N, C-alpha and C positions, 0 to 999 in steps of 0.2 A: 110402717108408713113407707110409701113409695119414695124412692130416692132417684133424682135425676142429676145430670151434670151438664154444664155448659163450659166448653173449653175455648178460651180466647186465643185464636191462632191466625189472625188476619194481618198482623203487622209485618212490614217488609223486612225490618231488621237491618237498616242501613249501616249501623255501627259494626256489624259482623264483617262488612266489606267482602261479601261473598256472592257468587252466583247461585249458591244453594240457599233455598228458602230457610229462614232462621230456625223454625221449629223442627226442621229436618236434620239439623246438625246433631251428630251423635254424641251421647254420653255413655261411656262403657258399652259401645257397640250398638246402641239402640237410639233412634231419633228421639229428641226431647218430648215431642208430642206423643210418642209411643209410650214413654214412661208415664205421662199424665193420664192417658186413656187406660193404661193397665191399672193405675191406682183406682180409677173410677170403676173399672170392672171388678176389682178386688173387693169393693164395698157394695157390690151388687146394685150398681146404678142401673135401673131398668131402661132408661133412655139416656143416650150420650150424644149431645149436639156439639159439633165442632164449628166454630165461626171461622170461615175462611175468607181470604181476600187475595193478596198477592200469593202466587204459587198455589192457588186452590187445587188445580189439577194434580199437582205433585203430592199434595197432602192426601187427597182422595185416593190416589193410586196406592199410596203406602198403607193407609188405614183400612181401605175397602169398606166392608159392611160392618166393621166394628163400631161405626158411628153414623149418625145422621149429620147433614150439613146445611148450614145457612150462610149465604153470601153477604159480606159487608163490602159493598162496592166502593164506598168512600170511608176512609178511616177517620171517624168523627168522635173518637173517644171510647172509653171502656163501657160507659152506659149505653151508648149507641150500638156497640157491638153486641151486648147482651140483648138489646131490644130486637135484634134480627132473629132471635129464637122464639119470639112471641107467637108467630104463626104455628110453630111446631109444639110449643109447650104452654102457651098462654092459658089454655083451659084445664091444665092438669092440676090435681091436688097432690101436695106432698112437699118434700124438701128438695131444693135445687142447690147443688154445689157449683159455684162459679170459680174457675181456676184458670190461670194463664198457661198457655201451651209451652212457655219457656221456663217453667219451674219444675224440672224433672225430679227434684229431691223430695218433694212433698210425699210422705209415705201413707200407705194404707192405714197404719195405726193412728197417725195424726188425724186423718180425715174421720175415722171412726170416733175418735175421742171428741173431736169438734162437734160432730153430729149428736153424740150422746149428751154433751153439755147443752147444745141447742134445744134438744127435746126436754131435758130435765128442767130447764129454766123457762120453758114455754116462750122462747124468743122468736121474734119476727126475723131477726138476722143475727148471725154470729160471725165475727171476723177472726181470721187467723192472724195472730200478732207475734212479734218477737221482741226480745230485749237486746239492744245493741249498745255497746260502750260508745260507739261513735255513730249516732243516728242521722248524721248530716245527709240531707238529700231525700229523706223519707218522710212520708206523712206521719204525724204524731197522733197517737190514740189519746183522746181526752175522755176521762171517765167521770161520772157524777159521784155524789156522796155515797150512793149505794154500791158503787163498783161497776155499774153498767156503762157501756160506751155511749157518750152523748154526741160526739162528733169526731171527725178526722180533719186535722189541720195540716195543709201542705206546708213544706219547708218555707216557701217564700211568704206565706201568710202568718207564720208563727210569731207570737209575742216573745219577749225575752224569757218569760217563765215557761212558755210552751216549748221553746227550743231545748230546755233542760230535760224534757220528757224523753225517756229512752225506749219506751214501748212504741213500736212502729207497725204500720200496716204492711202486710206481706202481699196483699192482692188476691188472697184466697178467702172465699166467703161461703156460708150456707144461708139460705133464705127460705122462709115460707113462700112457696112458688107464687101463690095468688097475690100476696102482699108485695113481692118483688116487682111484678109487672104493673101493679097498680101504682106503685111509687115511681117506677121508671117513666110513667106517663107525665109525671110532674117535674121531672128533671129538666133544667134549663141549661142553655149554653152561654150564659152571660158571664164569660170569663175571658182572660186574655187570649186563650187558644181557640175560643169559640167551639169548645168540645163538650160532649155530654159525659159526665163522669159517674162511674158506679158508686164512688164514695159519697156522692150527693144523696143516694138512696138511704145511706145510714142516717144522715141528718134529718131527712124527711120522716123516716120511721120513728126516730127518737123524738122528733117534734110532735108526732101524733100520740106520744105516750106509750109506744110499743117498746118492748124489751129488746135491747141490742147488746149482745154479749161479746166478749173477746176471749178467745182461747189462745193462751200464750205458749209458744213452742218451747219445749225443753232444750232442743238443739237448734240454735238459730241458723245453722248452715242449711237447714231444710228450706229456708226462705229465699235462697239464692235464685235470683232471676237472671237469665243469661241474655245479656245485650251485646256483648263483645267477646273476643277470643280470650281475654283475661278471665272473665267470669266463666267461660266455657271450661277452661282449665281448672278453675276452682271447683266447679261442679263435678268434673271428671274425678278429681282427687277425692272429694267427699264421697262420691258414689262408689269408687273403688274401695275405700276403707269400709264402707257399709257392706258391700258384697263379700269382701274377705272375712269380715267379722261374722256374717251370717253363716258362711261355710264352716268356719272354725267352731262356732257354737253348735253346729250340726254334726261335729265329729271328724272334720277334715283337718289334717295337720298341714299348715302352711309355714314352712321353715322361715321364710323372710317375706312377710306381707308387703313390705315396701318395694320389693323387686319382683312381685308377682302380679300379673294383670289378668283379671277374670271378668269377662263381660256378663251383662245382666241376666241373660237367659241360660247360662251354663248350669248344668246339674252335676253334682259330684257326690258319690256315695261315701259313707262313713269309713274311717280307717284308711282312707287314701292319703298319701303323702305327696305334697306338691313342693318341689325344690325351686330355688331361686332362678330367675330368668325365664320363667314359664309364662306363656301367653295362651289363654284358653278363650276361644271366641265362638260367636254365633250360637247355633243350636247344639253345641257339644254336650254329650251325656257321658259321664265317666262312672264306672261301677265302683264297688267297694274293694278296699284292700289293694288299690293300684299304687304304683310308684311313677310319678310324672315329673320329668325333668332330671337334672337341671337343663335349662335352655330348650324346652319343648315348645313348639308352636302348633297348636291343635285347633282346627276350625271345622265346625259342622260335622263332627265325627262322633261315632258311638263306640265306646270302649267297654267291654264286659269286665267282670271282676278279675282282680289279680293280674292286671296288665301292667307291663313296665314299658315306659317310653323315655328315652334319654337322648338329648341333643338331636332331635328329629323334627320333621315337619309333616303334619297330617292334614289333609284337606278332603272332606267328604268321604272319609274312610270308615270301615267297620272292622273292629278288632275283637276277636274271640277271647274267651277266658284263658288266662295263663300264658298269653302270647307276649313275647318281648320284641321291642322295636328299637333299633339303633345300637350304637350311636351313629349319627349322621345318615339316617335313612330318610326317604321321601315317599310317603304314601299319598298318591294323587286320587282324585275323584274316581269312584268305582272300585277302589281297592277293598276287598272283602276277605279277611283272614279268619281261618277257623281257630280251633283251640290249640294251645301249646305250639304255636308257630314261632319260628325264630327268624327275624329279619335283621340282618347284621349291618355292618358299616358300609356306607356308600352303595346301598341297594335302593332301587326305585321300583315301585309297584304302581301300575296304572290300569284301571278297568280290568281287574283280574281277580278271580275267585280262587283262593288257596285253601285246600282241605286241612284237616287237623294234622298236626305233627310235621308239617312241611318245614324244611330248613333252606333258607336262602341267606347264606352267612356273610357274603362280601362281594362287592364290585359286580353286581348283576342288575339286569333290567328285565322285569316281567311285565309285559303289557298285552292287553287284549288276549287273555288266556284263561283257561279253566284247568286248574291243577288238582289232582286227586290227593288222597291221604298219604302221609309218610314218604313224600318225595324229597329227594336231596338235590339241590343245585350247587354245583361246584363253583369255585371262584371264577368270575368273569363270564359266566353263562348268561346268554340273553335270548329273548324271543325277538325275532326280526319281524315286526308286525306290520310295517308300512312299506308299500312298494312304490311310493311316490304318487299314488292315486287313491288307494283304498287301504283301510285297516283290515287285517286278516287275523283269524283266530288260531291260536295254538292250544292243543289239548294234550295233557299228560295224565296217564292213568296212575292208579294207586301203586305205591312201592317202587316206582321207577327211579332210576339213578341217572342224573344228567351231569356228566363230567365237567371239569374246569375248561373254560374257554370254548364252550360249545355254542354254536349258532343254530337256533331252531328257526328255519325259514318258513314262516306261515304262508298259506294254511298248511298245517301239518299235525299229525296225531302220533303220540308216543304211547304205546300200549302198556297195560298193567305189568309191572315187574320188569320192564325193558331196561336195558343198560346201554347208555350212549357214551362212547369212549371220549376222553378228553381231547380237545382240539378238533372235534368233528364239526362239519357244517352239514346239517341234516335238511334235505330238500324233499324227501319222500317219507311216507308213513313208516313207522317201526311197529311191528306186531308185538303182542304180549310175550314177555320173556325172551325176546330176541335181543341180541347185541348188535349195535350199529357202530360202524367206524367209517368215517368219510374224511380222509385227509391224504395228501400226497405222500408217496413213498419216500423215505429219507435216503439221501445219497451222500456218502462220505468220500472225500477225495484226499488220500494220504499226502501230507506235507504241503498241501495247497495253500494253507494259511500263510506260510512264509512268502510265497509268490504274491499273494494279495497285498501283504504289507509292503513289499518292495514296490509293487505297482502303484499303490496309493502314495508312497513317499516320493516316487519319481514325479508324479503329477503335481504334488504339493510344491516341490522344488521348481518345477517349470513355471507354475503360477507366480512364485516369488520373483523369479528372474524377469518375467514379463512386467511386473509392477515396477522393478528397478529401472528397466529400460524406458518406461513411460515418464 
């Protein structure tokens, strides 16, 4: 049966007290509405309609062609919001999932189970419910003697007995699509808020003798709807635990999950070990058998198998198999390292491709460069890539040796097997197998150190006398 989805994302979210539109606030690195649309994609929802209002352009810019859009110009309730999708979905046959764009924790498995129950029972509607020890503020689920849902009672309308009910409405539903829009046409706004509520559809369908089911969540945290920063933090914590658990069950060792932050779209191979203090963000992909951390911050990077990263920052980097990074290294966007490369402490790599077996062990900067295989950079060697106006390229051939404290002034080429002597400032190309030395001749003056010390001491005494006279 065809599955469709309607995402309610038109509310302004005033309680967030933010210039950012509510459903675009991130949970584990991904906007809330992105989590919701991903869940609909995972259950193969053939059509996904997002109801937009405030911040419509920003939502459309983020989701792009992952969804269709309907505009709710005035926010007149959840029923009114769903009704805006009638022009797009009103003639469709199948099941429609209605879900709020600020409920990022509702999982694929939950939606599938709810739909399965809906189909098995032949229901016109199925509500996603949860059991709460303290249900205050939530609409209560009232079931009939057969166990079907007969109505939803809002907190302010509850009788004393109804207030004791702990099963609550989470705001997620699935409907027979035709019956949904037929019932919506009968919803009235004769309430204190003068709004049209999707919950009224439940009462209408039950009153028509239709089956209305309730699927109760096993984990009530999935029902968290984010209306303020407190709930945002709660959702973040719950999502973080879910993500870490998923990776651990897939064969990743996370030494201390409480101090490890992994965003939603990160991919990690089995037998990788993640040490405390590590942050993995964006579209990062990590291979098998890696050692990550402690205190690694990796964003939008691709790491092959058996890579080690310790106390380092990687942004938009590519790291080949068997390569080690850190401690205290910084790989900036465009860093592309081959296999078995060694990047040591206080080394920065930017927009540079390094071949296999390259060693940049300490205190170096390699930027805007193409480095061949088996090249060694000594301590303090740098590529001088910026002349104040343009970035220039440095090229180093295979098996070259770059000594300590060498400045390679780009644009410059160092040939295969060339040897650049420590302390040199290279401004011209060096041919293959040549040795280059570019530094001032050393001059020693016998005994002159004593004269310098005497001269400096006399100047110091003169300054002190001048201060006393003042």
